[in-house]
C-alpha positions in Angstrom: -22.1 85.9 -59.6 -22.0 87.7 -56.1 -18.4 88.2 -54.4 -18.5 89.0 -50.6 -15.5 90.7 -49.4 -14.8 91.1 -45.6 -11.9 92.7 -43.8 -11.3 92.5 -40.2 -9.0 94.2 -37.8 -8.5 92.7 -34.4 -8.2 94.2 -31.0 -4.9 94.7 -29.7 -5.6 91.8 -26.8 -6.9 89.3 -29.2 -5.0 86.1 -28.7 -3.4 83.7 -31.2 -5.8 81.1 -30.0 -8.8 83.3 -30.8 -7.7 84.1 -34.1 -6.9 80.5 -34.9 -10.7 79.7 -33.6 -12.0 82.3 -36.2 -10.3 80.5 -39.1 -11.2 77.1 -37.9 -14.7 77.8 -37.5 -15.1 79.8 -40.7 -13.5 76.8 -42.7 -16.4 74.7 -41.5 -19.0 76.8 -43.3 -18.5 75.4 -46.9 -19.6 71.8 -45.5 -22.8 73.3 -44.0 -23.7 76.0 -46.7 -23.9 74.6 -49.9 -24.5 78.0 -51.4 -20.9 78.9 -51.1 -19.3 78.4 -54.6 -15.8 79.6 -53.4 -14.7 80.4 -50.0 -11.2 81.8 -48.8 -10.4 82.8 -45.4 -7.0 83.9 -43.7 -4.7 86.3 -42.1 -3.3 89.1 -43.9 0.3 88.1 -45.4 1.9 91.2 -43.7 3.3 92.7 -46.8 2.0 96.2 -46.5 1.4 98.3 -43.5 -1.9 99.5 -42.6 -3.8 96.6 -44.0 -6.6 95.1 -42.2 -5.6 91.8 -40.1 -7.8 89.2 -41.9 -10.0 88.7 -45.1 -13.0 86.5 -46.1 -13.9 86.3 -49.8 -16.9 84.4 -50.8 -18.7 83.7 -54.1 -22.3 83.0 -54.7 -24.3 82.3 -57.8 -26.8 84.7 -56.9 -27.9 87.4 -54.2 -30.3 84.9 -52.9 -27.5 82.4 -52.2 -25.4 85.2 -50.5 -28.4 85.9 -48.3 -28.7 82.2 -47.2 -25.0 82.5 -46.1 -25.5 85.9 -44.5 -28.3 84.7 -42.5 -27.4 81.0 -41.7 -27.4 80.2 -38.1 -24.0 78.6 -38.0 -22.4 81.7 -39.9 -24.2 83.9 -37.3 -22.8 82.0 -34.5 -19.2 82.0 -35.6 -19.7 85.9 -35.9 -21.2 86.2 -32.4 -19.0 83.6 -30.7 -15.6 84.1 -32.3 -15.4 87.2 -34.3 -17.1 90.0 -32.5 -15.3 89.4 -29.2 -12.1 90.3 -30.9 -13.2 92.7 -33.5 -11.9 96.4 -33.5 -13.2 97.2 -37.2 -14.9 95.6 -40.2 -15.1 96.6 -43.8 -17.3 94.7 -46.3 -18.5 94.9 -49.8 -20.7 92.7 -52.1 -19.7 92.8 -55.8 -21.5 91.7 -59.0 -18.9 89.9 -60.8 
């Protein structure tokens, strides 16, 4: 299994509406990308200072399934239209679990 983890920090001028749109659009992806085995998205709980603002954790049966998700047009549209406009920084890793 492949676990994909992404952490985002938003720009200082990102609005609550923009942040909510990221969540709404990302949550649509499991309905259109059947290769997603498990998918969790959401804002940081605010427990520790210095954390990123947002996380995505996605599980796939194989590298090929992850690549389908990575390159899927709807996923790429969410990135281009909703994430990149408010993105200050990003960190990611793909783990074999």
